[in-house]
Kinemage of the C-alpha trace (Angstrom):
@kinemage 1
@onewidth
@group {chain A} dominant
@subgroup {mainchain}
@vectorlist {calphas} color= white
{ca met a 1} P 81.725 101.616 101.960
{ca val a 2} L 84.413 102.082 104.593
{ca leu a 3} L 85.935 104.979 102.600
{ca gly a 4} L 82.420 106.530 102.238
{ca ala a 5} L 81.618 106.450 105.607
{ca met a 6} L 84.609 108.142 106.805
{ca val a 7} L 84.318 110.919 103.857
{ca asp a 8} L 80.770 111.320 105.076
{ca ala a 9} L 81.892 111.771 108.681
{ca gly a 10} L 84.118 114.401 107.803
{ca leu a 11} L 87.450 113.065 106.068
{ca asp a 12} L 88.351 115.548 103.282
{ca phe a 13} L 87.956 113.727 100.095
{ca glu a 14} L 90.544 115.621 98.280
{ca trp a 15} L 92.933 114.964 100.970
{ca leu a 16} L 92.369 111.155 100.531
{ca glu a 17} L 92.720 111.351 96.896
{ca ser a 18} L 95.962 113.099 97.357
{ca glu a 19} L 97.004 110.377 99.868
{ca ile a 20} L 95.981 107.483 97.542
{ca ala a 21} L 98.112 109.075 94.591
{ca lys a 22} L 101.137 108.442 96.654
{ca leu a 23} L 100.742 104.815 95.821
{ca lys a 24} L 102.678 103.884 92.694
{ca val a 25} L 99.720 102.420 90.668
{ca asp a 26} L 97.997 103.986 87.360
{ca asp a 27} L 94.735 103.864 85.469
{ca tyr a 28} L 92.414 104.340 88.077
{ca lys a 29} L 90.091 107.051 88.956
{ca ile a 30} L 88.500 107.716 92.374
{ca thr a 31} L 85.180 109.688 92.807
{ca his a 32} L 82.738 110.329 95.552
{ca glu a 33} L 79.038 111.414 95.341
{ca lys a 34} L 76.030 112.014 97.884
{ca val a 35} L 73.342 109.186 97.331
{ca arg a 36} L 70.047 107.779 98.961
{ca arg a 37} L 69.782 104.340 100.364
{ca gly a 38} L 66.000 104.165 100.955
{ca ala a 39} L 65.080 107.097 103.323
{ca ile a 40} L 68.943 107.920 104.506
{ca ser a 41} L 71.596 109.656 102.500
{ca gly a 42} L 75.324 108.639 102.529
{ca thr a 43} L 78.629 109.029 100.645
{ca lys a 44} L 79.313 106.654 97.815
{ca val a 45} L 83.215 106.342 97.086
{ca ser a 46} L 83.934 104.500 93.653
{ca val a 47} L 87.085 103.506 92.130
{ca glu a 48} L 87.010 102.932 88.551
{ca thr a 49} L 90.139 101.309 86.778
{ca lys a 50} L 90.910 100.252 83.349
{ca glu a 51} L 93.306 97.511 84.846
{ca gln a 52} L 92.508 93.467 83.924
{ca leu a 53} L 92.037 91.273 86.706
{ca ile a 54} L 95.857 90.973 87.909
{ca ser a 55} L 97.288 88.388 90.256
{ca arg a 56} L 99.720 90.030 92.624
{ca gly a 57} L 101.643 88.199 95.145
{ca leu a 58} L 102.052 89.648 98.867
{ca ala a 59} L 105.717 90.916 97.888
{ca asp a 60} L 104.268 92.902 95.169
{ca ile a 61} L 101.671 94.687 97.290
{ca lys a 62} L 104.323 95.005 99.918
{ca lys a 63} L 106.464 96.957 97.360
{ca ile a 64} L 103.783 99.293 96.411
{ca val a 65} L 102.917 99.961 99.978
{ca thr a 66} L 106.364 100.596 101.241
{ca glu a 67} L 107.643 102.800 98.206
{ca ser a 68} L 104.479 104.974 98.823
{ca gly a 69} L 104.777 108.210 100.434
{ca ile a 70} L 101.725 107.523 103.114
{ca ser a 71} L 102.688 107.776 106.872
{ca gly a 72} L 104.278 104.928 108.798
{ca asn a 73} L 101.198 104.151 110.702
{ca ala a 74} L 99.482 103.778 107.540
{ca lys a 75} L 102.033 101.565 105.920
{ca asp a 76} L 101.953 99.368 109.174
{ca leu a 77} L 98.374 98.777 109.174
{ca ser a 78} L 98.014 98.262 105.502
{ca leu a 79} L 100.707 95.653 105.395
{ca gln a 80} L 99.104 94.075 108.692
{ca ile a 81} L 95.845 93.553 106.845
{ca phe a 82} L 97.508 92.210 103.617
{ca glu a 83} L 99.679 89.821 105.756
{ca asp a 84} L 96.587 88.472 107.482
{ca leu a 85} L 94.755 87.905 104.116
{ca ala a 86} L 98.020 86.180 102.937
{ca arg a 87} L 97.950 84.134 105.699
{ca val a 88} L 94.485 83.107 105.573
{ca glu a 89} L 94.713 82.298 101.664
{ca ala a 90} L 97.967 80.243 102.428
{ca lys a 91} L 96.231 78.027 104.947
{ca ile a 92} L 93.151 77.470 102.740
{ca his a 93} L 95.079 76.548 99.561
{ca asp a 94} L 97.702 74.481 101.883
{ca ile a 95} L 100.642 76.412 100.212
{ca pro a 96} L 103.423 78.960 101.432
{ca val a 97} L 102.859 82.292 102.154
{ca cys a 98} L 105.285 83.404 99.425
{ca asp a 99} L 103.181 81.356 96.928
{ca ile a 100} L 99.962 83.182 97.680
{ca his a 101} L 98.774 85.413 94.526
{ca phe a 102} L 95.810 87.530 95.168
{ca his a 103} L 92.999 87.781 92.703
{ca glu a 104} L 90.183 90.098 93.699
{ca val a 105} L 92.249 91.701 96.558
{ca gly a 106} L 95.360 92.068 94.378
{ca ala a 107} L 93.291 94.515 92.265
{ca ile a 108} L 93.670 98.218 92.442
{ca asp a 109} L 90.321 98.883 93.666
{ca ser a 110} L 90.747 96.560 96.656
{ca ile a 111} L 94.380 98.145 97.316
{ca ile a 112} L 92.764 101.590 97.551
{ca asp a 113} L 90.017 100.309 99.926
{ca ile a 114} L 92.883 99.023 102.551
{ca val a 115} L 95.122 101.973 102.156
{ca gly a 116} L 92.337 104.438 101.845
{ca thr a 117} L 90.999 103.105 105.182
{ca ala a 118} L 94.496 102.972 106.857
{ca val a 119} L 95.177 106.703 105.826
{ca gly a 120} L 91.792 107.821 106.739
{ca leu a 121} L 91.801 106.607 110.147
{ca asp a 122} L 95.219 107.932 110.547
{ca glu a 123} L 94.089 111.328 109.570
{ca leu a 124} L 91.149 111.160 111.625
{ca gly a 125} L 93.155 110.333 114.769
{ca val a 126} L 91.200 107.262 115.643
{ca glu a 127} L 92.655 105.630 118.823
{ca lys a 128} L 90.362 102.791 119.478
{ca ile a 129} L 87.592 101.038 117.300
{ca his a 130} L 84.692 98.889 118.633
{ca ser a 131} L 82.528 97.225 116.049
{ca ser a 132} L 79.229 95.575 115.758
{ca lys a 133} L 78.920 91.740 115.437
{ca ile a 134} L 79.359 90.869 111.876
{ca his a 135} L 76.400 90.022 109.684
{ca val a 136} L 77.706 87.529 107.045
{ca gly a 137} L 74.744 86.703 104.902
{ca lys a 138} L 74.219 83.360 103.108
{ca gly a 139} L 73.971 81.469 99.897
{ca ser a 140} L 76.650 81.184 97.367
{ca val a 141} L 78.658 83.826 95.296
{ca glu a 142} L 80.898 83.270 91.979
{ca cys a 143} L 84.554 84.363 92.168
{ca thr a 144} L 87.849 83.496 90.491
{ca his a 145} L 87.822 80.225 92.353
{ca gly a 146} L 84.362 79.097 91.193
{ca thr a 147} L 81.064 78.875 93.046
{ca leu a 148} L 81.569 79.298 96.960
{ca ser a 149} L 79.419 79.248 99.674
{ca val a 150} L 78.666 82.447 101.645
{ca pro a 151} L 80.741 83.508 103.744
{ca val a 152} L 83.674 82.449 101.671
{ca pro a 153} L 86.486 80.495 103.129
{ca ala a 154} L 88.799 83.358 103.332
{ca thr a 155} L 86.019 85.592 105.091
{ca leu a 156} L 85.157 82.747 107.559
{ca glu a 157} L 88.725 82.087 108.326
{ca leu a 158} L 89.623 85.761 108.854
{ca leu a 159} L 86.505 85.947 111.123
{ca arg a 160} L 87.781 83.228 113.456
{ca gly a 161} L 87.008 84.840 117.112
{ca val a 162} L 84.672 87.461 115.893
{ca pro a 163} L 81.034 87.187 116.794
{ca val a 164} L 78.951 86.698 113.366
{ca tyr a 165} L 75.234 86.303 112.562
{ca ser a 166} L 73.011 85.769 109.673
{ca thr a 167} L 69.344 86.756 109.365
{ca gly a 168} L 68.738 84.629 106.198
{ca ile a 169} L 69.624 87.402 103.627
{ca glu a 170} L 70.719 85.774 100.586
{ca gly a 171} L 74.023 87.343 99.548
{ca glu a 172} L 77.580 88.021 100.504
{ca met a 173} L 77.400 90.549 103.154
{ca val a 174} L 81.093 90.734 103.885
{ca thr a 175} L 84.022 90.190 101.606
{ca pro a 176} L 87.440 89.019 102.452
{ca thr a 177} L 88.750 92.667 102.105
{ca gly a 178} L 85.997 93.844 104.608
{ca ala a 179} L 86.662 91.174 106.988
{ca ala a 180} L 90.317 91.598 107.062
{ca ile a 181} L 89.666 95.517 107.775
{ca leu a 182} L 87.525 95.029 110.513
{ca lys a 183} L 89.201 92.254 112.100
{ca asn a 184} L 92.635 93.969 112.038
{ca val a 185} L 91.142 97.469 113.122
{ca ser a 186} L 88.730 96.453 115.749
{ca glu a 187} L 89.350 96.276 119.551
{ca ser a 188} L 86.052 94.398 120.403
{ca phe a 189} L 82.747 93.224 118.481
{ca gly a 190} L 79.405 93.610 120.341
{ca asp a 191} L 77.428 96.594 121.380
{ca met a 192} L 78.186 100.112 121.181
{ca pro a 193} L 80.348 101.282 123.974
{ca asp a 194} L 79.772 104.226 126.280
{ca met a 195} L 80.868 107.505 124.354
{ca val a 196} L 79.979 110.914 123.505
{ca val a 197} L 78.898 110.880 119.899
{ca glu a 198} L 80.500 113.450 117.933
{ca lys a 199} L 80.145 112.765 114.283
{ca ile a 200} L 78.111 109.926 112.189
{ca gly a 201} L 79.192 108.868 108.569
{ca tyr a 202} L 77.340 106.683 106.362
{ca gly a 203} L 79.064 104.828 103.387
{ca ala a 204} L 77.032 103.772 100.495
{ca gly a 205} L 77.403 100.451 98.461
{ca asp a 206} L 75.723 99.091 95.440
{ca lys a 207} L 74.147 95.712 96.407
{ca asp a 208} L 70.620 95.363 96.627
{ca leu a 209} L 70.063 92.627 99.206
{ca gly a 210} L 66.557 93.671 100.424
{ca ile a 211} L 68.248 96.128 103.053
{ca lys a 212} L 69.981 99.317 103.164
{ca ser a 213} L 72.871 98.946 101.480
{ca leu a 214} L 74.885 101.253 104.052
{ca phe a 215} L 78.156 101.177 106.551
{ca arg a 216} L 77.745 103.465 109.424
{ca ile a 217} L 80.613 104.685 111.545
{ca val a 218} L 80.077 106.817 114.697
{ca leu a 219} L 83.182 108.955 115.925
{ca gly a 220} L 83.186 110.129 119.497
{ca ser a 221} L 85.199 110.343 122.716
{ca thr a 222} L 85.432 108.179 125.639
{ca val a 223} L 82.896 108.833 128.468
{ca lys a 224} L 84.868 110.593 131.412
{ca gly a 225} L 83.840 109.456 134.795
């Protein structure tokens, strides 16, 4: 949804596709399309892969990122996000970071989500990011660790210090990958700051949770006094 919102706001998809191709991973296809969620249109970016669920360690992912041809800024942000995810997983499971193996987050689509976000922000020239409070949802979700309460432990740990809320909607409103991205790129969480709005993008998701499955980004410049 983050990738879709950036493309919707003007990030060139073919350029994004060429940057992701610099990762040394195979058997995936990335596509985009305009869709509607209720009365609002947005862009849906999809990653299709034939890869079975692979457990990758932090060292494996670092190798993929560092040996790619993406920019230094994008590498640094991607590694920061993955290291934060590894730190949280290590704390939850009470094991050393070097022993952490990602399941869902180690899959090709999640790697593309994180690296794609990093290269996209770099290309768009974004200097500061302010996010809204995080809507986490409620209920339970099935994953490789079994049935977990929403927000799942990794998501909740990543959102320490971040204002969150729930309106009672059943379902996972933010995943560990999404939480890690927002936590590591955002300078603050709350109301929209004073700004001159220049571009708006909507990234579409798949889940039907009773609300529009859209992630909005607003690009603009600082208001000068």
